[in-house]
N, C-alpha and C positions, 0 to 999 in steps of 0.2 A: 620627437624627431630632432635631428641635429640642428644646431643654430643656423639661422638663415642669413646671418650677417656676412656681407662681403661676397666676392666672387667665389672664393674657396668654399665658403659655407654652402652656397647655392649648388656648386658642383658636387659637393659631398652629399647633399640632400638628394640630388638626381641619381647619384650612384647607389645610395641606400634604397631608393624606390625601385631602381632597376634590379637590384639584388633580391628584394622582396617579391617582385613580380616573377622572377625566375624561380624563386623558392616555392612560390604558390602554384606555378604552372603545372597542370596535370599532364601535359604532353612530355615534360621533362622527367627523366628518371630521378628518384629520390636518392641523392648521393650524399656521402658524409661531407663532401666539399661544400654542399649547400649550407649546412649548419655551421661550418667553419666560417663561411662568408657572413652569416647572420651574427656569429660571435664577434666578428670584426666590426660589423655595423653597431653592435651594442657598445663596443669600446669607443666608437666614433660618436655616440650620443643617441642611438636609436632608443625610443621609448619601449621598455620591455612589455608594456601593456598595449602596444600598437594594435589597432583593430583595422582589418581590411574593410573594403566597402560593403561586403555582404554581411558584416557583423561578426565575423570570425576573428578572434585574436590570435596572436602568435602562439600562446600557450594552448588555446583551444585546438588549434591546428595540430600541434604536437601530440595532443591527447587522442584525437579522433582518427588520424590518418592510419589506414590499415596496411600500407605498403612498407612500413618500418617495423622491426621487431620491438617488443616491449622494452627491452634494455635500452635501446637508442631513444625511444620516446621518453623514458624516465630521465635519461641523461640530458635531453633537450629541455625538459621541464626544470631540472636542477640548474641548468645554465641560466634560464630566464629568472628563476627565483634568486639566484646569486646576484643578478643585476637589478634586483628590486621589484620584480613583478609582483602584483597584488594578488594574494591568494583568494581574496573575496570579490574580485571583479566579475561582473556578469557579462555574458555575450550579448550582442544586440540582436541575436536571433529571436524568433517568435517566442520560444520558451524561456528566454533569458536565464539559461542555465549558468550556474557557477562552475568553476573548474572542478570542484568536488563532485557536483552532479554529473558532469561529463565523464570523470574518471570512474564513477560507479556504473554509468550506462555502458561504457566501452570496456569494462573489466580491466582496469589498470590498478591492481592492488598496491604496487610499489609507489605509484603516483598518489594514490589515496593516502598512504602512510606519509609520504613526503609532504603533502599539503597540510595534513593535520599537524605534523611536527613543526611546520613553519607557521602555525597559528590559524589555519583555515577554520572558519566557523562551520561546525558540522550540522548546524540548524538553519543555515541560510536557505531562503525560499526562492523558488523560481516564479515565473509569471502566473502559474496556477497554484501558488502557495505550497508547493511540494518541497519537502526537505530531501537531501540525498538518500535517506533511507526509503522514502516513498519511491524515488526514482529507481532505486535498486531493484524493485519488483516490476519495472516496466518492460524489461527486456525478457520476453518469454523464452528466447532461445538460450539464455544463460543456463549453464548446468547448475544443479542444486548445490553441489559442493563449492562452486565458484561464488555463488551468492552468499553461502554461509561463511566463506573465507572473508569476503568483503564486509559482511555484517560483523564478524569477529573484530576486524580492525576498527570499524566505526563505534562499536559498543565499548571498546577499551578506552575511548576518548572520554575523559571525565566531564566534558561539557556537553556531550550529546544528550538530546532529549528524544525519547522514542515514542512519545505519546502526542506529538504535534498533529494538528489537523490541516488538511489541504483545503483547496478552494471548495471542495464538496463536503467539507466537515468530517472527512474520514481520516482516522489515524492509520499508521502502518498496519496495526493489528486488524482493524476493520477492513482495510484494503486486501490484506493477505487472506483473511478468513473467507472472502468471497472469490478467491483465486482458484478457479476450477481447471486452469490450463496446466498447472504444475502442482498437483496435490501433495507430492512428496515434500517439496519446498515449503508449502503452506503449513503442513503439519509440523515440520521441524521448527518453524518460526513461532507458531502458536504454542507449542509445548515448551518453548524456551522462555517466552515472555509472560505467560499467564501466572507464573510464580513470582512475579516482581511487583508486589502490591504498591510499593512506593513510587514506581516508575510508570506503571500501566493501569489505566482505568478500563476495566472490563465492561463498564456500563456506559461508555461514551456513545453518543448518538450522532449520526451524521445529519446533513441538512434535510434528509427525508425522514429522520427519526429512527433510522435503523441502527441497531446495536451490532457489535461484532458477532454475537450469537445469531442474529437474524441472517447475516451474510453466510455464516457457517452452515445454517440450515438450508439456505438456498443452494449450496453446493452438494447437499445430501450426504455430507461426509460425517460418518459416525464418530471417527476418531476426534475431529476437532470439536464437535458438539459435546462429546464426553469430557474433553479437557476443560471446556467452559463450565459445564454443569458441576464438575467436581470442586469448583471454587466457591467457598461460602460467601464471598463478597459479591458474587454475581446476582443481579436481579434478572431472573429469567422471563419477566413479564414486560420488559421495556421493548418498545417498538412502535411503529405507526399505529394509529387508532384502528385501522382496518387490515393490518398486516403484522400483528404481534407474533412472537415466536411460536406459541402453541397453534395458532391458526395457520402459520406457514408450514408447520410440520404436517398438518392435515392436508393442506393444499398440495404439497409436493409429494404426497403419497409414498413416503419412505417410512415404513412401520418401525424399522430399527431405530431411526432418528427419533420418532415419536416416543418409543419406549424409553430411550435415554432421557429425554426431556421430562417425562412423567416421573422420573426418579427424584427430581428436585422437590424438596419439601416446601420451597418458597414459591412454587408455581401456583398461580391463580387458575384453577381448573375451570372456573365459571366466568372468566373475563369476557366482556362483551365488546363487540365492535360499535361504531357510532350508530349503527342500525339496530343494535341490541342482539346481534347474532353471536352465539357461543361457538367454541370449537366443535362441540357435540352436534349442534344444529347444522354446522357446515358439513361435517362428516356425513350426516344423514342426507343432506340435500345433494351432495355429489355422489351418493351411493357407495361410500367407503365403509362397508360393514365391519371390516377388521379394525379400522380406526375407532368405530363406534364401540366395539367390544373393549378395546384397550382403554378408552376414556371411561366407559362404564365401570370397569374393574378398578380404575384409579379413584372413583368416587365422585364423578361429576353430578351436578344436580340437573335432572332431566325436566324439571318443572318450572324452569325460568322462562318467562315469556320474552320473545325477541323484542317486541314492542307492545305497548298496551293494547290488549284486545286480540293480539295475534297468537298463533299456535306456539305451544311449548315444544321442546325437543321430544318429549314423550309422545305428544300428539302427532308430531311430524314423523316419528319413528313408526307409529301405528299405521299412518297413512302410507308409509313406504313398505309396510309389511314386516316391520321389525318390532318384536314384542320385547321391550326393554326389561320388563320384570323377569323375563326368562333367560336373560343373558347370563352365561356362566360366570360366576364370581362377582356378580353385581354387589357393589358395596353401598353402604349408606353414604349419601352425599357428604363430601369433606367440607368442613367449615373453614373458610379462608380468612 
Protein backbone atom coordinates (compact mmCIF):
# COMPACT_ATOMS: atom_id res chain seq x y z
CA UNK A 1 0.00 0.00 0.00
CA UNK A 2 1.07 3.62 -0.38
CA UNK A 3 3.24 5.28 2.24
CA UNK A 4 1.36 6.24 5.40
CA UNK A 5 3.64 9.16 6.20
CA UNK A 6 1.96 12.55 6.56
CA UNK A 7 -1.52 13.82 5.84
CA UNK A 8 -1.08 13.49 2.08
CA UNK A 9 -0.04 9.87 2.45
CA UNK A 10 -3.06 9.11 4.62
CA UNK A 11 -5.43 10.75 2.17
CA UNK A 12 -3.83 8.86 -0.70
CA UNK A 13 -4.25 5.59 1.16
CA UNK A 14 -7.94 6.31 1.76
CA UNK A 15 -8.37 7.16 -1.91
CA UNK A 16 -6.73 3.90 -2.97
CA UNK A 17 -8.92 1.88 -0.58
CA UNK A 18 -11.99 3.65 -1.96
CA UNK A 19 -10.99 2.85 -5.53
CA UNK A 20 -10.37 -0.79 -4.65
CA UNK A 21 -13.74 -1.01 -2.92
CA UNK A 22 -15.52 0.30 -6.00
CA UNK A 23 -13.48 -1.95 -8.30
CA UNK A 24 -14.50 -4.98 -6.23
CA UNK A 25 -18.16 -4.01 -5.90
CA UNK A 26 -20.49 -6.48 -7.58
CA UNK A 27 -23.23 -3.88 -7.81
CA UNK A 28 -21.08 -1.65 -9.99
CA UNK A 29 -20.70 -2.49 -13.70
CA UNK A 30 -17.20 -3.52 -14.73
CA UNK A 31 -15.93 -0.55 -16.71
CA UNK A 32 -12.60 0.14 -18.36
CA UNK A 33 -12.36 3.20 -16.11
CA UNK A 34 -12.11 0.92 -13.08
CA UNK A 35 -8.86 -0.55 -14.26
CA UNK A 36 -7.63 2.86 -15.30
CA UNK A 37 -8.16 3.91 -11.69
CA UNK A 38 -6.30 0.84 -10.46
CA UNK A 39 -3.45 1.64 -12.87
CA UNK A 40 -3.25 5.06 -11.28
CA UNK A 41 -3.26 3.48 -7.83
CA UNK A 42 -0.35 1.28 -8.86
CA UNK A 43 1.55 4.40 -9.88
CA UNK A 44 0.76 5.91 -6.47
CA UNK A 45 2.25 2.94 -4.67
CA UNK A 46 -0.44 0.25 -4.49
CA UNK A 47 1.07 -3.18 -3.84
CA UNK A 48 0.40 -5.23 -7.04
CA UNK A 49 0.03 -8.29 -4.78
CA UNK A 50 -2.71 -6.61 -2.74
CA UNK A 51 -5.09 -9.15 -1.18
CA UNK A 52 -8.68 -8.36 -0.23
CA UNK A 53 -10.15 -9.46 3.09
CA UNK A 54 -11.67 -12.60 1.55
CA UNK A 55 -8.26 -13.80 0.33
CA UNK A 56 -8.71 -12.77 -3.32
CA UNK A 57 -5.80 -10.84 -4.80
CA UNK A 58 -5.98 -8.22 -7.53
CA UNK A 59 -4.57 -10.67 -10.07
CA UNK A 60 -6.83 -13.50 -8.95
CA UNK A 61 -9.82 -11.19 -9.37
CA UNK A 62 -8.70 -10.30 -12.88
CA UNK A 63 -8.42 -14.00 -13.79
CA UNK A 64 -11.69 -15.33 -12.39
CA UNK A 65 -14.25 -12.60 -13.10
CA UNK A 66 -16.61 -13.65 -15.86
CA UNK A 67 -18.10 -10.27 -16.77
CA UNK A 68 -15.02 -9.17 -18.71
CA UNK A 69 -13.81 -10.65 -21.99
CA UNK A 70 -10.56 -12.66 -21.94
CA UNK A 71 -8.65 -9.96 -23.84
CA UNK A 72 -9.29 -7.42 -21.07
CA UNK A 73 -8.50 -9.97 -18.36
CA UNK A 74 -5.17 -10.70 -20.04
CA UNK A 75 -4.45 -6.97 -20.29
CA UNK A 76 -5.17 -6.48 -16.59
CA UNK A 77 -2.82 -9.31 -15.63
CA UNK A 78 -0.09 -7.82 -17.83
CA UNK A 79 -0.52 -4.48 -16.07
CA UNK A 80 -0.08 -6.10 -12.66
CA UNK A 81 2.94 -8.11 -13.82
CA UNK A 82 4.50 -4.96 -15.26
CA UNK A 83 4.25 -3.40 -11.80
CA UNK A 84 5.99 -6.35 -10.16
CA UNK A 85 3.16 -8.72 -9.23
CA UNK A 86 4.44 -12.10 -8.00
CA UNK A 87 3.62 -14.93 -10.44
CA UNK A 88 4.00 -17.45 -7.63
CA UNK A 89 1.78 -15.85 -5.01
CA UNK A 90 -0.98 -18.03 -3.57
CA UNK A 91 -4.47 -16.86 -2.72
CA UNK A 92 -5.61 -17.04 0.89
CA UNK A 93 -8.67 -18.95 -0.26
CA UNK A 94 -9.17 -22.51 1.10
CA UNK A 95 -7.49 -24.16 -1.90
CA UNK A 96 -4.54 -21.72 -1.86
CA UNK A 97 -4.42 -21.69 -5.65
CA UNK A 98 -1.58 -20.00 -7.47
CA UNK A 99 -2.37 -17.67 -10.36
CA UNK A 100 -1.45 -20.48 -12.76
CA UNK A 101 -3.91 -22.84 -11.06
CA UNK A 102 -6.67 -20.26 -11.47
CA UNK A 103 -5.80 -19.55 -15.10
CA UNK A 104 -6.13 -23.26 -15.87
CA UNK A 105 -9.36 -23.63 -13.91
CA UNK A 106 -10.99 -20.66 -15.64
CA UNK A 107 -9.62 -21.41 -19.11
CA UNK A 108 -7.37 -18.42 -19.64
CA UNK A 109 -4.77 -19.69 -22.15
CA UNK A 110 -3.25 -16.26 -22.83
CA UNK A 111 -2.81 -15.67 -19.12
CA UNK A 112 -1.30 -19.15 -18.67
CA UNK A 113 1.22 -18.34 -21.41
CA UNK A 114 1.92 -14.90 -19.94
CA UNK A 115 2.53 -16.27 -16.46
CA UNK A 116 4.89 -18.98 -17.74
CA UNK A 117 6.83 -16.45 -19.80
CA UNK A 118 7.21 -14.32 -16.66
CA UNK A 119 8.67 -17.28 -14.75
CA UNK A 120 5.66 -18.82 -13.02
CA UNK A 121 6.46 -22.25 -11.54
CA UNK A 122 4.36 -24.83 -13.47
CA UNK A 123 4.78 -27.30 -10.59
CA UNK A 124 3.55 -25.09 -7.75
CA UNK A 125 1.23 -26.91 -5.31
CA UNK A 126 -2.06 -25.82 -3.81
CA UNK A 127 -3.39 -26.75 -0.37
CA UNK A 128 -4.13 -30.30 -1.54
CA UNK A 129 -0.72 -30.69 -3.17
CA UNK A 130 -2.15 -30.40 -6.69
CA UNK A 131 -0.19 -28.89 -9.55
CA UNK A 132 -1.81 -26.79 -12.31
CA UNK A 133 -1.99 -29.92 -14.49
CA UNK A 134 -3.96 -31.71 -11.76
CA UNK A 135 -6.33 -28.74 -11.56
CA UNK A 136 -6.70 -28.69 -15.31
CA UNK A 137 -8.88 -31.77 -15.04
CA UNK A 138 -11.09 -30.49 -12.22
CA UNK A 139 -13.46 -28.49 -14.41
CA UNK A 140 -15.74 -31.11 -15.95
CA UNK A 141 -17.50 -28.54 -18.13
CA UNK A 142 -14.31 -27.59 -19.98
CA UNK A 143 -14.38 -28.79 -23.56
CA UNK A 144 -11.84 -31.44 -24.47
CA UNK A 145 -10.16 -29.23 -27.07
CA UNK A 146 -9.83 -26.41 -24.53
CA UNK A 147 -8.13 -28.73 -22.06
CA UNK A 148 -5.80 -29.99 -24.76
CA UNK A 149 -4.90 -26.43 -25.71
CA UNK A 150 -4.00 -25.55 -22.12
CA UNK A 151 -2.11 -28.82 -21.79
CA UNK A 152 -0.11 -27.99 -24.93
CA UNK A 153 0.97 -24.71 -23.35
CA UNK A 154 1.96 -26.33 -20.06
CA UNK A 155 3.85 -29.24 -21.65
CA UNK A 156 5.94 -26.85 -23.74
CA UNK A 157 7.39 -25.35 -20.59
CA UNK A 158 10.81 -27.00 -20.06
CA UNK A 159 10.36 -26.98 -16.29
CA UNK A 160 7.00 -28.72 -16.09
CA UNK A 161 6.82 -32.12 -14.40
CA UNK A 162 3.84 -34.22 -15.42
CA UNK A 163 4.25 -37.05 -12.92
CA UNK A 164 3.85 -35.17 -9.63
CA UNK A 165 1.61 -36.61 -6.91
CA UNK A 166 -1.24 -34.77 -5.22
CA UNK A 167 -2.31 -35.14 -1.59
CA UNK A 168 -3.92 -38.48 -2.42
CA UNK A 169 -0.76 -39.76 -4.06
CA UNK A 170 -2.30 -39.54 -7.54
CA UNK A 171 -0.41 -38.36 -10.57
CA UNK A 172 -2.25 -36.54 -13.39
CA UNK A 173 -2.21 -39.83 -15.32
CA UNK A 174 -3.79 -41.69 -12.42
CA UNK A 175 -6.36 -38.94 -12.01
CA UNK A 176 -7.30 -38.88 -15.68
CA UNK A 177 -7.38 -42.68 -16.06
CA UNK A 178 -10.27 -42.78 -13.62
CA UNK A 179 -12.03 -39.82 -15.26
CA UNK A 180 -15.37 -41.28 -16.35
CA UNK A 181 -17.07 -37.89 -16.86
CA UNK A 182 -15.16 -37.01 -20.03
CA UNK A 183 -13.75 -40.19 -21.57
CA UNK A 184 -12.73 -38.43 -24.78
CA UNK A 185 -10.46 -36.10 -22.85
CA UNK A 186 -9.11 -38.94 -20.70
CA UNK A 187 -8.26 -41.08 -23.73
CA UNK A 188 -6.39 -38.26 -25.44
CA UNK A 189 -4.31 -37.53 -22.36
CA UNK A 190 -3.48 -41.20 -21.73
CA UNK A 191 -2.51 -41.85 -25.36
CA UNK A 192 -0.32 -38.78 -25.24
CA UNK A 193 1.71 -39.48 -22.11
CA UNK A 194 2.05 -43.28 -21.97
CA UNK A 195 4.80 -43.00 -24.59
CA UNK A 196 6.95 -40.72 -22.42
CA UNK A 197 8.99 -43.22 -20.35
CA UNK A 198 11.38 -40.57 -19.04
CA UNK A 199 8.57 -38.36 -17.75
CA UNK A 200 5.75 -40.68 -16.72
CA UNK A 201 5.75 -43.67 -14.37
CA UNK A 202 3.01 -46.06 -15.49
CA UNK A 203 3.46 -48.05 -12.27
CA UNK A 204 2.96 -45.22 -9.78
CA UNK A 205 0.61 -46.11 -6.94
CA UNK A 206 -1.58 -43.70 -5.01
CA UNK A 207 -2.19 -43.69 -1.27
CA UNK A 208 -4.62 -46.59 -1.66
CA UNK A 209 -2.13 -48.61 -3.68
CA UNK A 210 -4.01 -48.16 -6.96
CA UNK A 211 -2.07 -47.80 -10.20
CA UNK A 212 -3.27 -45.84 -13.26
CA UNK A 213 -4.26 -49.21 -14.75
CA UNK A 214 -6.52 -49.88 -11.76
CA UNK A 215 -8.29 -46.57 -12.33
CA UNK A 216 -8.64 -47.23 -16.06
CA UNK A 217 -10.24 -50.62 -15.34
CA UNK A 218 -12.66 -48.95 -12.93
CA UNK A 219 -13.96 -46.80 -15.81
CA UNK A 220 -14.44 -50.00 -17.89
CA UNK A 221 -12.76 -48.24 -20.80
CA UNK A 222 -11.15 -50.65 -23.26
CA UNK A 223 -9.18 -47.95 -25.08
CA UNK A 224 -7.28 -46.76 -22.01
CA UNK A 225 -6.68 -50.28 -20.71
CA UNK A 226 -5.27 -51.27 -24.11
CA UNK A 227 -2.96 -48.25 -24.11
CA UNK A 228 -1.52 -49.28 -20.76
CA UNK A 229 -1.20 -52.99 -21.53
CA UNK A 230 0.62 -52.22 -24.80
CA UNK A 231 3.55 -50.76 -22.83
CA UNK A 232 6.30 -53.22 -21.90
CA UNK A 233 7.28 -51.18 -18.85
CA UNK A 234 3.85 -51.66 -17.29
CA UNK A 235 3.53 -54.01 -14.31
CA UNK A 236 -0.09 -55.21 -14.70
CA UNK A 237 -0.12 -56.82 -11.25
CA UNK A 238 0.31 -53.69 -9.13
CA UNK A 239 -2.62 -52.70 -6.97
CA UNK A 240 -4.11 -53.05 -3.50
CA UNK A 241 -3.81 -56.53 -2.00
CA UNK A 242 -7.53 -57.16 -2.42
CA UNK A 243 -8.18 -55.04 -5.52
CA UNK A 244 -5.40 -55.70 -8.02
CA UNK A 245 -6.10 -55.22 -11.77
CA UNK A 246 -7.10 -58.80 -12.66
CA UNK A 247 -9.50 -58.98 -9.74
CA UNK A 248 -10.98 -55.58 -10.65
CA UNK A 249 -11.54 -56.71 -14.23
CA UNK A 250 -13.56 -59.67 -12.94
CA UNK A 251 -15.46 -57.57 -10.41
CA UNK A 252 -16.47 -54.89 -12.91
CA UNK A 253 -17.80 -57.57 -15.28
CA UNK A 254 -16.49 -56.02 -18.49
CA UNK A 255 -15.33 -59.03 -20.51
CA UNK A 256 -13.68 -56.91 -23.21
CA UNK A 257 -11.47 -55.28 -20.55
CA UNK A 258 -10.64 -58.70 -19.08
CA UNK A 259 -9.65 -60.01 -22.52
CA UNK A 260 -7.28 -57.08 -23.08
CA UNK A 261 -5.69 -57.54 -19.68
CA UNK A 262 -5.17 -61.25 -20.30
CA UNK A 263 -3.07 -60.37 -23.36
CA UNK A 264 -0.29 -59.15 -21.07
CA UNK A 265 2.47 -61.74 -20.78
CA UNK A 266 3.56 -60.21 -17.46
CA UNK A 267 0.18 -60.80 -15.86
CA UNK A 268 0.17 -63.09 -12.83
CA UNK A 269 -2.93 -65.17 -13.52
CA UNK A 270 -2.77 -66.86 -10.15
CA UNK A 271 -2.21 -63.83 -7.93
CA UNK A 272 -4.05 -64.14 -4.63
CA UNK A 273 -5.70 -61.65 -2.29
CA UNK A 274 -4.81 -61.39 1.39
CA UNK A 275 -7.41 -64.14 1.93
CA UNK A 276 -5.87 -66.32 -0.77
CA UNK A 277 -8.60 -65.74 -3.36
CA UNK A 278 -7.63 -65.81 -7.04
CA UNK A 279 -9.44 -64.06 -9.89
CA UNK A 280 -10.76 -67.45 -11.03
CA UNK A 281 -12.20 -68.20 -7.62
CA UNK A 282 -13.77 -64.73 -7.50
CA UNK A 283 -15.36 -65.24 -10.93
CA UNK A 284 -16.82 -68.55 -9.74
CA UNK A 285 -18.13 -67.07 -6.50
CA UNK A 286 -19.94 -64.22 -8.27
CA UNK A 287 -21.28 -66.55 -10.96
CA UNK A 288 -19.47 -64.95 -13.89
CA UNK A 289 -19.20 -68.00 -16.16
CA UNK A 290 -17.86 -66.05 -19.14
CA UNK A 291 -15.01 -64.70 -17.03
CA UNK A 292 -14.32 -68.24 -15.81
CA UNK A 293 -14.02 -69.38 -19.43
CA UNK A 294 -11.65 -66.55 -20.34
CA UNK A 295 -9.43 -67.22 -17.33
CA UNK A 296 -9.43 -70.96 -18.01
CA UNK A 297 -8.37 -70.43 -21.62
CA UNK A 298 -5.60 -68.11 -20.45
CA UNK A 299 -4.15 -70.93 -18.35
CA UNK A 300 -4.99 -70.21 -14.73
CA UNK A 301 -4.33 -72.89 -12.15
CA UNK A 302 -7.67 -74.18 -10.79
CA UNK A 303 -6.06 -76.20 -8.02
CA UNK A 304 -4.71 -73.39 -5.83
CA UNK A 305 -6.28 -73.38 -2.37
CA UNK A 306 -7.62 -70.03 -1.25
CA UNK A 307 -6.41 -70.77 2.27
CA UNK A 308 -5.07 -73.91 3.88
CA UNK A 309 -7.78 -76.51 4.04
CA UNK A 310 -10.31 -74.52 1.98
CA UNK A 311 -11.70 -75.37 -1.44
CA UNK A 312 -9.79 -74.82 -4.66
CA UNK A 313 -11.24 -73.07 -7.68
CA UNK A 314 -11.84 -76.47 -9.29
CA UNK A 315 -13.84 -77.64 -6.28
CA UNK A 316 -15.74 -74.34 -6.12
CA UNK A 317 -16.53 -74.64 -9.82
CA UNK A 318 -17.90 -78.16 -9.35
CA UNK A 319 -20.05 -76.96 -6.46
CA UNK A 320 -21.35 -74.19 -8.73
CA UNK A 321 -22.10 -76.66 -11.51
CA UNK A 322 -19.12 -75.69 -13.66
CA UNK A 323 -16.99 -78.59 -14.90
CA UNK A 324 -13.65 -76.87 -15.54
CA UNK A 325 -12.12 -79.84 -17.29
CA UNK A 326 -14.75 -79.51 -20.01
CA UNK A 327 -14.31 -75.80 -20.60
CA UNK A 328 -13.57 -75.19 -24.27
CA UNK A 329 -9.94 -74.30 -24.84
CA UNK A 330 -8.76 -75.16 -21.32
CA UNK A 331 -5.01 -74.76 -21.21
CA UNK A 332 -2.42 -76.19 -18.95
CA UNK A 333 -1.84 -73.74 -16.08
CA UNK A 334 0.68 -71.05 -17.01
CA UNK A 335 3.83 -70.92 -14.90
CA UNK A 336 4.36 -67.34 -13.67
